[in-house]
C-alpha atoms as one frame of an Amber mdcrd trajectory, in Angstrom:
protein
 109.384 212.140 140.630 107.759 215.455 141.421 108.041 215.778 145.166 109.020
 218.023 148.023 112.635 216.846 147.703 113.087 218.539 144.293 113.513 222.094
 145.562 116.088 223.279 143.024 114.689 226.233 141.116 111.325 226.088 142.886
 109.860 229.592 142.771 108.779 231.100 146.069 110.452 228.568 148.350 112.772
 231.189 149.783 116.535 231.499 150.323 118.796 228.683 151.453 120.689 229.699
 154.580 123.972 227.881 154.042 126.712 227.822 156.637 129.866 229.729 155.629
 132.025 227.706 153.268 135.038 226.250 155.007 133.524 226.460 158.493 130.648
 223.989 158.213 131.416 220.846 160.251 131.081 217.407 158.695 128.545 216.457
 161.371 126.261 218.398 163.679 125.491 215.635 166.202 127.419 212.733 167.747
 125.099 210.105 166.252 125.434 211.260 162.635 128.732 209.443 161.820 127.046
 206.152 162.775 124.273 206.789 160.258 126.826 207.558 157.547 128.766 204.338
 158.215 125.524 202.334 158.416 124.407 203.602 155.020 127.637 202.598 153.297
 127.824 199.364 155.265 124.332 198.230 154.296 124.965 199.081 150.638 127.754
 196.493 150.738 125.173 193.850 151.637 123.645 194.275 148.139 120.116 194.387
 149.510 119.281 197.633 147.727 120.821 200.174 145.378 121.771 203.758 146.102
 118.826 204.834 143.942 116.377 202.786 146.013 117.818 204.519 149.087 117.292
 207.913 147.435 113.772 206.991 146.306 112.867 205.984 149.850 113.857 209.456
 151.082 111.954 211.109 148.228 108.738 209.345 149.241 108.792 210.862 152.711
 105.720 212.859 153.687 106.420 216.530 152.843 106.161 217.607 156.487 108.675
 214.917 157.498 111.041 215.823 154.691 111.092 219.495 155.684 111.371 219.000
 159.443 114.073 216.321 159.399 117.764 217.104 159.219 119.965 215.613 156.513
 120.990 212.557 158.516 117.553 212.152 160.061 116.303 211.587 156.503 119.031
 209.000 156.010 118.194 207.207 159.252 114.474 207.030 158.469 115.242 205.603
 155.020 117.661 203.011 156.416 115.081 201.855 158.951 112.409 201.494 156.267
 114.739 199.626 153.895 116.019 197.307 156.623 112.464 196.197 157.392 111.460
 195.992 153.725 114.404 193.759 152.838 114.257 191.491 155.867 117.301 192.656
 157.791 115.182 193.422 160.866 111.565 193.178 161.943 109.540 196.167 163.028
 109.481 194.821 166.596 113.281 194.459 166.561 113.633 197.996 165.296 111.404
 199.262 168.101 113.160 197.290 170.846 116.733 197.504 169.539 117.144 193.743
 170.116 117.476 190.963 167.529 114.881 188.198 167.809 114.734 186.557 164.369
 117.369 185.369 161.881 118.048 187.651 158.934 116.137 186.640 155.817 118.289
 185.397 152.907 119.026 187.878 150.150 117.001 186.310 147.336 117.416 189.177
 144.863 120.801 190.822 145.465 121.515 194.179 143.849 124.559 193.351 141.741
 125.211 195.991 139.073 126.670 194.376 135.970 128.169 196.199 133.015 128.464
 193.050 130.932 125.314 194.107 129.088 126.414 195.858 125.852 125.889 199.619
 125.914 125.140 201.370 122.624 127.580 203.913 121.211 126.990 207.485 122.454
 124.088 209.144 120.656 125.299 212.682 121.395 128.687 214.373 120.914 130.391
 217.411 122.419 128.894 220.673 121.153 125.556 219.126 120.199 122.442 221.122
 121.147 119.928 219.065 123.100 116.742 219.567 125.048 115.924 217.870 128.334
 112.799 215.792 127.827 109.739 217.357 129.471 108.262 214.592 131.577 106.851
 214.139 135.057 107.525 210.564 136.220 105.720 209.176 139.241 108.795 207.169
 140.266 112.433 207.965 140.943 114.473 210.061 138.517 117.735 212.014 138.578
 116.440 214.613 136.119 115.741 217.834 138.074 112.332 219.382 137.531 113.782
 222.814 136.702 115.683 221.493 133.664 112.797 219.697 131.928 112.044 221.161
 128.515 115.135 223.407 128.625 117.826 223.602 125.932 121.507 222.987 126.642
 124.762 221.936 125.019 126.588 218.631 125.465 130.040 219.148 126.963 131.163
 215.514 126.787 130.082 211.919 127.235 130.993 210.617 130.700 130.617 206.844
 130.417 127.631 204.725 131.389 125.774 204.193 134.664 122.641 202.249 135.697
 119.487 204.141 134.763 118.178 205.511 138.103 114.497 204.874 137.321 115.194
 201.139 137.052 117.952 200.962 139.661 115.407 202.175 142.225 113.411 199.046
 141.381 116.420 196.712 141.665 117.086 196.487 137.907 120.460 197.337 136.387
 120.227 198.850 132.902 123.417 200.758 132.029 122.867 203.806 129.846 125.108
 206.528 128.428 125.602 209.603 130.569 126.462 213.143 129.401 127.653 216.361
 130.974 125.348 219.105 129.673 125.698 222.889 130.097 122.562 225.002 130.547
 122.798 228.769 130.511 121.160 230.285 133.586 118.889 232.421 131.400 117.616
 229.268 129.652 116.568 227.883 133.025 115.279 230.950 134.885 114.776 233.671
 132.298 116.458 236.998 131.535 116.754 237.993 135.202 119.308 235.220 135.790
 123.005 236.099 135.851 124.263 236.621 132.318 127.533 234.733 132.838 126.116
 231.926 134.960 125.532 228.353 133.837 124.545 225.025 135.349 126.301 221.763
 134.464 124.325 218.539 134.872 125.128 214.889 134.223 122.077 213.484 132.449
 121.250 210.044 131.097 120.693 209.611 127.360 116.945 208.979 127.677 116.619
 212.331 129.466 117.698 214.176 126.283 116.449 214.783 122.763 118.419 216.048
 119.760 117.755 219.555 118.462 120.531 219.783 115.869
């Protein structure tokens, strides 16, 4: 999905003012640990997948995405998902009081790896190109890597394809660690010794060898 959330490599966005490594606290407000525990707790209910949670954040209005803190994004997504999947009603969310029974989970998210996964298509050292595409839905393929050439480092197992997991469908697919030279991503002005390593699903790649 091309959205405000995909800021990596976006020209003209400006610097990222990170807190000094080793001094950044885990949380910046007292309420943030509760959001973290709620996110992991609700995932255990199998109402939605991690990718549906991510996709919900990605669909935020750009102004909301930029003004909200990290855990404010999480909280807004959890509220939306809880209503969507029948855990709470909008009136309950507004009042903070339960008034209706929780709806049954008719379509639980239960990832299964019993579906056979094909043998890896790519091997270590193989030259590949990230497919140049612009999906309207969820994806874990960063915009800055599309159409760029890299080298497979190794196969790293299989995981549900994010595009389908965001829709509640589990389709395991091979995953690869791929190295992209910085110059291949951002041109000759990039650091000559720098590289980016990405884990990419098989359908995100095409063979160039």
